[in-house]
Every structure is written in C-alpha cells, then in structure tokens.
C-alpha positions in Angstrom: -175.1 36.0 -88.5 -172.4 34.6 -90.7 -170.9 36.9 -93.6 -171.3 34.2 -96.2 -174.5 33.1 -95.6 -177.3 34.7 -97.1 -180.7 35.0 -95.7 -184.6 35.4 -97.0 -187.5 36.4 -95.2 -190.2 34.3 -96.0 -193.5 33.2 -94.7 -195.3 30.3 -94.5 -198.7 28.4 -93.0 -198.0 26.3 -90.2 -200.5 24.3 -87.9 -201.7 26.2 -85.0 -200.5 23.5 -82.4 -197.1 22.9 -83.9 -196.5 26.8 -84.0 -198.0 27.4 -80.6 -195.2 24.5 -78.8 -192.1 26.1 -80.5 -193.3 29.7 -79.2 -193.6 28.1 -75.5 -190.5 26.2 -76.1 -187.9 28.9 -78.0 -187.5 32.7 -77.0 -189.3 35.2 -79.8 -185.8 36.6 -80.9 -184.7 32.8 -81.5 -187.6 31.2 -83.5 -186.3 31.9 -87.0 -182.7 30.2 -86.2 -184.9 26.8 -84.6 -186.9 26.8 -87.9 -184.0 26.6 -89.8 -182.0 24.1 -87.4 -185.3 22.1 -88.0 -185.4 22.2 -91.8 -181.7 21.5 -91.8 -182.2 18.5 -89.8 -185.2 17.4 -92.1 -182.8 18.0 -95.5 -180.8 15.4 -93.7 -183.1 12.8 -93.1 -184.4 13.4 -96.7 -180.8 13.0 -98.0 -180.2 9.8 -95.6 -183.7 8.4 -97.1 -182.3 8.9 -100.7 -179.0 7.3 -100.3 -180.9 4.0 -98.6 -182.8 3.9 -101.9 -180.3 4.1 -104.1 -178.4 1.6 -102.1 -181.8 -0.4 -102.5 -181.7 0.0 -105.7 -178.2 -0.6 -106.5 -177.8 -4.0 -104.0 -181.4 -5.1 -103.6 -183.5 -4.9 -100.1 -182.1 -4.3 -96.8 -181.7 -7.5 -94.5 -184.2 -6.3 -91.8 -182.7 -9.0 -89.4 -179.0 -7.0 -89.9 -181.0 -3.9 -89.6 -182.4 -4.5 -86.2 -179.4 -5.6 -84.9 -177.8 -2.5 -86.0 -180.6 -0.3 -84.8 -180.2 -2.4 -81.3 -176.9 -1.7 -81.4 -177.1 1.7 -81.4 -179.6 2.2 -78.5 
C-alpha cells in the first residue's frame, strides 16, 4: 500500500454469480486490489465515453466507416 494512497473500507452488494467468479479466480487477500483495478478500468472507459460524446457534440457524428476501419486495424 502506497504512502500517498488513502484507502476506505466500503460495503457493496454484488451479484452472487459475479462474486463467485471473482472468488474462484482471485486469492482471498487480493480481491480488494482486483476490484479496485476493475473499477479503475471502468472509470477509464466512462471517461473515454464522455470524451467521445464531447467530440460528437463539437464535431458532429462519427464516420461509421472510419470507425470500422480503425477497429479492424486494431484487431
């Protein structure tokens, strides 16, 4: 745990099937870290979605053909 990072204990309700999969995949002492990383990735995706929405608002709709070509290039 880093000196600059502040941690807080929380209690959340999670779907049983999701929790079962996490518990089967991640050792007990590492589950909080796993959840933190998953939440961090989701926040990054949310930020990206916000950026795309802002760009669409400023510049108009995306060119679906260009999006498809870019997606193909990434694969």
